[in-house]
DRENDRENVO-749961 format. One line per 4 residues: number of its first residue (from 1); their letters; for each residue x, z, y of C-alpha. Coordinates in Angstrom, 2 decimals, decimal comma. Layout:
% DRENDRENVO-749961
NUM> a> X:Z:Y; ...
% end
This chain:
% DRENDRENVO-749961
1> mdkh> -7,18:18,30:22,86; -8,97:14,96:22,62; -8,06:13,39:19,28; -8,69:9,86:20,56
5> wlie> -6,20:10,39:23,39; -3,64:11,68:20,90; -4,13:8,69:18,61; -3,81:6,24:21,51
9> klrh> -0,54:7,84:22,60; 0,80:7,63:19,04; -0,38:4,06:18,57; 1,85:2,72:21,36
13> ttrk> 5,06:4,75:21,17; 7,98:2,40:20,61; 11,25:4,04:21,59; 13,04:7,22:20,60
17> teai> 12,91:8,53:24,18; 9,12:8,10:24,12; 8,88:9,98:20,81; 10,96:12,83:22,25
21> qlaq> 8,82:12,91:25,42; 5,66:12,92:23,33; 7,03:15,78:21,22; 7,63:17,81:24,38
25> sfte> 4,23:16,91:25,84; 2,37:17,66:22,61; 4,12:21,02:22,33; 3,18:21,89:25,92
29> lgvk> -0,42:20,78:25,31; -0,67:22,92:22,18; -0,86:20,09:19,63; -0,04:21,73:16,32
33> pdel> 2,28:20,22:13,72; -0,52:20,26:11,14; -2,51:17,88:13,39; 0,43:15,46:13,36
37> mals> 0,80:15,85:9,59; -2,84:14,92:9,13; -2,34:11,88:11,38; 0,57:10,80:9,19
41> lhpv> -2,11:9,65:6,73; -4,03:7,69:9,41; -5,13:4,16:8,41; -3,16:2,56:11,27
45> esvr> 0,57:2,25:10,42; 1,80:2,77:13,99; -0,17:6,04:14,25; 1,19:7,22:10,87
49> fhsa> 4,77:6,36:11,74; 4,74:7,74:15,29; 2,99:10,97:14,29; 5,72:11,63:11,71
53> wvle> 8,42:10,69:14,22; 7,01:13,02:16,87; 6,57:15,75:14,24; 10,23:15,43:13,26
57> nill> 11,26:15,78:16,90; 9,11:18,87:17,33; 10,24:20,66:14,18; 13,95:19,85:14,39
61> lnle> 14,01:21,36:17,87; 12,35:24,52:16,58; 13,64:25,28:13,10; 11,66:28,52:12,84
65> eldy> 8,52:26,43:13,20; 9,84:24,11:10,48; 10,15:27,17:8,23; 6,50:27,95:8,89
69> ylld> 5,27:24,40:8,16; 7,64:23,60:5,28; 5,12:24,18:2,49; 2,54:22,09:4,37
73> lvyy> 5,06:19,23:4,44; 5,66:19,72:0,73; 1,91:19,54:0,15; 1,57:16,31:2,17
77> lpkv> 4,62:14,53:0,70; 3,00:13,17:-2,50; 0,12:11,73:-0,43; 2,40:9,71:1,84
81> ksds> 2,40:5,95:1,27; 4,19:4,73:4,41; 7,96:4,24:4,05; 8,62:5,45:7,58
85> vkrh> 6,55:8,60:7,08; 8,31:9,24:3,75; 11,65:9,13:5,59; 10,61:11,63:8,27
89> fakl> 8,88:14,02:5,87; 11,68:13,93:3,29; 14,23:14,58:6,03; 12,27:17,56:7,35
93> iavg> 11,83:18,98:3,84; 15,55:18,54:3,11; 16,43:20,42:6,31; 13,87:23,13:5,55
97> vnri> 14,93:23,66:1,93; 18,57:23,68:3,04; 17,73:26,51:5,46; 16,13:28,46:2,61
101> vkkk> 19,00:27,87:0,17; 21,57:28,86:2,81; 19,45:31,89:3,75; 19,01:30,82:7,36
105> tski> 15,31:31,56:7,30; 13,48:34,86:7,09; 13,21:36,57:3,71; 9,44:36,16:3,85
109> fekv> 9,63:32,34:4,05; 12,28:32,32:1,34; 10,19:34,48:-0,99; 6,99:32,50:-0,36
113> fwse> 8,77:29,15:-0,85; 10,36:30,08:-4,19; 7,12:31,65:-5,44; 5,25:28,35:-4,91
117> nles> 4,78:25,78:-7,64; 7,19:23,08:-6,47; 6,45:20,72:-9,33; 4,79:18,09:-7,13
121> leet> 7,81:18,09:-4,79; 10,19:17,69:-7,73; 8,09:14,92:-9,29; 7,70:13,05:-6,02
125> cfrw> 11,41:13,17:-5,26; 12,40:12,05:-8,76; 9,82:9,25:-8,68; 10,96:8,00:-5,27
129> vvde> 14,64:8,14:-6,23; 14,16:5,91:-9,29; 11,65:3,56:-7,66; 13,42:0,32:-6,70
133> etks> 11,00:-0,12:-3,78; 11,97:3,19:-2,13; 14,14:2,77:0,97; 17,71:4,08:0,76
137> dvkv> 17,31:6,72:3,46; 14,27:8,17:1,67; 16,19:8,24:-1,62; 19,09:10,03:0,05
141> hcle> 16,81:12,75:1,45; 15,12:13,09:-1,96; 18,50:13,43:-3,68; 19,38:16,18:-1,21
145> ilyl> 16,09:17,98:-1,86; 16,62:17,76:-5,62; 20,18:19,03:-5,28; 18,96:21,99:-3,23
149> lstr> 16,19:22,73:-5,75; 18,79:22,53:-8,55; 20,37:25,70:-7,18; 17,33:27,50:-8,63
153> ekwi> 16,12:25,12:-11,32; 18,69:24,58:-14,07; 16,81:21,63:-15,57; 17,16:19,70:-12,30
157> aeel> 20,90:20,38:-12,26; 21,05:18,93:-15,80; 18,97:15,81:-15,06; 20,22:14,97:-11,59
161> phii> 23,73:13,70:-12,49; 22,30:11,06:-14,84; 19,90:9,81:-12,20; 22,57:9,80:-9,50
165> enqi> 25,02:7,88:-11,69; 22,33:5,29:-12,35; 21,58:5,02:-8,61; 25,28:4,74:-7,73
169> sfgs> 25,69:1,77:-10,07; 23,25:-0,44:-8,11; 22,41:1,51:-4,96; 23,24:0,88:-1,35
173> plir> 26,48:2,17:0,21; 24,46:5,08:1,64; 23,16:6,06:-1,80; 26,59:5,68:-3,40
177> argk> 28,24:7,89:-0,76; 25,59:10,62:-0,87; 25,32:10,40:-4,65; 29,06:10,95:-5,07
181> eilr> 28,91:13,88:-2,64; 26,07:15,52:-4,57; 27,82:14,92:-7,91; 30,86:16,69:-6,47
185> klsm> 28,70:19,63:-5,35; 26,98:19,82:-8,76; 30,38:19,80:-10,48; 31,63:22,61:-8,24
189> nnnn> 28,45:24,63:-8,95; 28,97:24,18:-12,70; 32,56:25,36:-12,44; 31,58:28,59:-10,64
% end
């Protein structure tokens, strides 16, 4: 696969249908998700954004492949600077961790995921949630990730309500709605 051709295709994608078509084409051509992850750090914003967008379309259509690449996404997340890439990566990680928590993935992926040091994921999500510059949709995905991690990490379950309540007080309608939903889930978990 010629990397220059790939970059040119990603540079000019503008519509969702094009991103979906590129995802299908890249899959057929054997472009691997890790190549798109690497391009999500490209110096050109359109290449970064479109690579993450195409990656999302590839992995959400093949959730078993998302399971396989989940820890790679976790590794890349703290390096991401682009708001659009943050949104796509955080969404994919939220979907992937949800699959693990709900035991919809193989035991091997579950065991490997929970045996990893997830500190950088936790720190990144907390940092992005409290950062006033972080876009609402990124914050919502990060809140979801933290909630899912709180099912295994008691300290997150203890800290998260305080952060959510703070976000609800000045956050967007999206943050307020998701925050209240997560607070409800945390309350139900504490009562069980």
